[in-house]
N, C-alpha and C positions, 0 to 999 in steps of 0.2 A: 761362490758359496762352497763348492766342493773342495777348493784349495784350502779354505779356512778350516773345514771339517778335517781334512787330512792332516793339516798342521797341528790342530788341537789333539787329534788322536795320536799322532806321532809323539807329541810331548808326554803323553801318558804311557804309551807302550815302551818308548825308549827312555825309561826312567828307572832309577835304582829302586824307587818305591814299588813299581810294578813287579820287577824281578824278585824283590824281597818277599812280597806277598805271594807271588807264584811259587817260590821255593817252599815257603812255609805251608801253603795249601797242599802242594804235592807231597811234601814230607808227611803231613798229618793224614792225608788221604791214603798214602802207602801203609802207614801204621794201622789205619782202620781196615783196609783191605786184608792185610796179613793177620789181623787180630780177630775182630768179631765177624767180619763179613765172610772170610774163608770158611768159617764153621757153619755159616748159614744163619740168617736172622729169623727168629720166631719159627724155627723148624722148617724153614724154606731153603731152597737150593741157593748156594752162594751167588749164582748168576741169575737168580730170579728177579723180577721187577721189585719185589719187596726188599730184598737185600741191596739191590742197586739204589733204590730210593733211600734206604737207611744210610748208605754210604754218602750219598749226596747231602742228606740232611745233616750229617756230621761235618761236612765241609762247608755247608751254607753259611754259618756264622763268620768264618774267615773270608768268604767271598763277599759278604755284605760289608764287613769291616773294610775290605779292600775298596769296595765301591765308595764308601764314605770317605776314605782317605783320598780317593781321586777327587771327590767334591771339595774336600778340605784344601787340596792342592790348588784348585781353581779359585778358592776364596781366601787364599793366604794373604798375608800382609803385602808381599811383593806383588801379587796379582792385583790387589786393590789400588796399589800405587800407579798401575798402568791403566786403570779404568778411564781417566780423562782422555787418554789416547784412543781407546776403543770407542768412546762416545763421540769423538771427532770424526770417525770414519763414516762413509755414506750408509753402511749397513745399519739397519734398525737394531736396537739393543735386544728386542724380543727375538729376532732371528739369531743373533749372536748367542744369546742364552740357550736357544733351542739347539744350535750346533754343538755347544759345549755339553749340553745334556746328552745329545746323541753320542758324543765322543766318550763320555763316562759310561753310558750304557753299552757301547760297543766294546770298550776295554774290559768291562765286567763280564760280558758274554764270552770274550776270548779267554778269560780266567776260568769260566765255567766249562768251556770246551776242553781246555787242557786237563781239568780235573776229571771230566767224563772220559776223555781219551785214555787217561791213566787206568781207569777201571776196565775199559774195554780191552786194552792191551793186556791187563792182568788176567782177564777171563780167557782171552784167546791163548795166551801162553800156558795157562794152567789147565784149561778144559778143552782147548782146540776149536771151540765154536760157541757162538752165543747168538740168540735171536735179537738182533739189534732193534727191530721194530717194537718189541715188547718193552724196551727201555725208554722209549720216547715219552710216553705218558707220565710215568713217575718223575722223569726229569723235568718236564714242564710244570707238573703239579708242585714239585719241591722248590724249584728255583725261581720261576718267573714272578709269582705274586710277591714274595718277600723282596726280590730285587727291585721291582717296580715301586713297592711301598717305600723302601729305603731311599731310592732316588728322589721320589716326590717329597718325602718328609725331610730329607737332608737339604734339598733346595729351598723348601719353605722356611725351615729354621734358619738357614743361612741369610735369608732376606732380613731377618731381625738382628741376628748376631752370629757371625761365622763360628764362634766357639761352641755354639749349641750343637754343632755336628758331633763334637766329641762326647757330649752328653747322650746323643742318640747312639753312639758306639757303645757306651756303657749300658744303655737300655737293651741293645741287641744281645749283649753278653748275658745280661740279667734274665731276659726272656728265654734264653737258651738253657741257662742253668736251672731255673726254677722248674719244679715238677708240675707243669700246667697240664690241664686236660687236653686230649688230642685235638679237640675242636678249636682251641685257641693257642695251641703250641706253635711257636714261631717257626721252628725248624722242621716240624712234622716228624721228628724222630720217634716220638711215642706212638704215632699212628703206625709207622712201618714195623715197629718192634712189638706192638701189642695187638693191633687189629687182626692179623692173621691167626692169632691164637683163639679168637672168638668165633672163627669159622670152623665148623665141625668137619674139616677136611684137611688132609695133609697137603701142604704146599698148594693152597688154593690159587685159582686164577686171580690176577690183579684186577681190582675194580675199585672205584671211588664212591664211597657213600655220599648221599645227598648232603648231609650236614657238613662234610668236609669241602665239597664243591662250593657250597654257598659261602663258607668262611674264606676260601681262597679267592673267589670272585670278588667278595667284598673288600678283601685286602688289596687286590690289584686295582679295583675301582677307586679306592681311597687314595692309593699312591698316584694313579693317573690324574685324579682331580688336583692333588697337591702340585704335581708337576706342571700341569697346564696353568694353574693359578699363579705359580711362582714365575713362570715365563712371561705371562701377561703383565705381571707387576713391574717388569723391567721398564716397559714404555711408560707405564703410569708414573713411576718414580722419576723418570727422566723428564716427563712433561711438568711435574710439580716443581722440579728444580729450576725450570726456565723462568 
């Protein structure tokens, strides 16, 4: 099992697609850091959790697109031609799908880590110090729920037609561009850029309002449900084909 997981993960990480997405994400992240973030977001310090969360929210659409491209790679025409070979192996298709799911999630988290390290390096080089602990909560809030949702939604759509993954990519871009309310904003950029201004205090301490916590938990729960259901469908489809 571990060998299969490492093999699938290596196929994603040592891929031109991964390096291309990584370079674009880091390039856009650098522009964001040296542009809006260095001046401070919503009158907060550039290295505050608010500014860091805004930086990650700007990079999030590219990260989610990368995750969906990873899924599209596993459901490409070439991969589907190899499916009879994987079905002939002793490993159950549900476990194989779970391993691939873990590989996609791990590759996406590596992408997130690289983007976050770029910001931390920028803070250290420019300001000499940053409270790393304060950056964990905005990172988890910004990245995890959308990543889990895109993973589950992408896997579920691919069960019906793998080209629907590209439709989901378009939806991610659309949800990012549209001026949606903070409660349903996909990237949470409006929350980090607007909510601190509603607090009658300069550079307020970072906190998560209840309405945002509920929306993020619901998004992560929905994505987890989609992921588990799509994995379980593997064995179901295989049984029906017998």
